[in-house]
Each structure stands twice: as structure tokens, then as C-alpha cells.
N, C-alpha and C positions, 0 to 999 in steps of 0.2 A: 702070102703076106706074113710078116712077122709081127709079134706083139711087143709093144714098148710101154713103159711106165714113164710118164712125165711127172717130175716132182718139182713143184713150185717152191722157190726159195725167196724169203723176204715177206714180211707182213707190214701192212699199213692199213689203217681203218679205211674200209671201202667207201669211195665217193660215188656219186651217180656217174661221173665220167669214167671211173674205173669199171663199174658194173656194165656200162654200155660197151666199153671196149672189149670186155670178156665175152659179152653176148655176141658181138660181131665176130670175134675170133672163133667161138664155138660154131656159129653158123657157117663160117668159111671152111671148117674142118669136119663138119658133121659126118661125112662119108668115111672118115678114119676113126671116129670115136666108138670104142667098145663099151667103155664105162666112163661117164662124165665125171666120176670121182666126187670128192667133197673137199671143202676147205677144212683145215684142222683148227681146233679150239685150243684150250689150255693144254700144256704139256709138262710132263715130269720125266726126268732121266733116272732110270733105275740101274744101279751098279752094285757090285758086291759090297761096297762100303756104305751104301745108303741110297736115299732118294733125294733128288734135287729138282726144284722147280726151274723151268727154263723160260727165258723171256720170249715174248712174241715181238720180234724186231726184224731188222733187215737181214739177219742171218738165220732166222727161224725157218723150218720146213713148214710151208703154209698149206699144202694140199697136194692132190695127185689127180691124174687123168690117165686112163688106159686107152691107147690107140693101136691101130694096125697101120703098117707102112711096108713098102717093099724091101727097105733096107735102112741102115742107120743114117745114111745121107738124107733120105726122104724124111725120116723122123726128126732129124735136126732142122730141116727146113720148116717143118710144121711148128716145132718148138720156138724157132727164131722169131716167128710172127706173133707169138703170144705176148700180151700186154702185162709182163711180169713186173714185180716190185724190184727184185734183185737179179734173179736168174732162173733158168729152167734146166734141171738135170734130166738127161735122157738115159734110161736104162733099157737095154734089150733083155727080154725075158728069155730064160733058157728052159728047154724041155727037161723033165725029170724022168 
């Protein structure tokens, strides 16, 4: 099995319907979850020219989940079922 990081994109204030959908999704994928991750709160971007606050909106990185899957195709299927606000990015981790 390979390890993947799922990165949720898009923020909206959570409703009961959203929380229930996430709970059902986590129950459906529990055998793949290595780290259920966390949602992200406030964010700043740090660059050589300074620090800038970033909005929590439909383009914000909202959180992460670590899963295992046999390959990228299976990881994509898992991510596709997620009740996301905007999208879910799937990153395969690499060995160092």
C-alpha cells in the first residue's frame, strides 16, 4: 500500500449537514485512514517580501487527511467520494 495526503480545498462555515456528510465519508473509508488530519484555521503566507493574511474562502486550503491505497487510481476514488467544498487534491508521498 502507498501513502497519500488528501488536501481539502475550499472553506465554508460547517453546517450540521456538512458535518454529517464528513462523518459518513470517514466511516466509509476508515480502513484507509492513517491520520484523520485536522481542519485548518487562520492562515498567513510568509514570503521574502513579508507576511500577508490569506482569506478562508472557496480557494483556501482547508485541511488534510492521510490515507493508504494501492495506487493513485484508488486514492482518487476515495477522494472523489469526499463531501468537499471546492475540491480535494491527492498527493502521493515519496520515500526519502
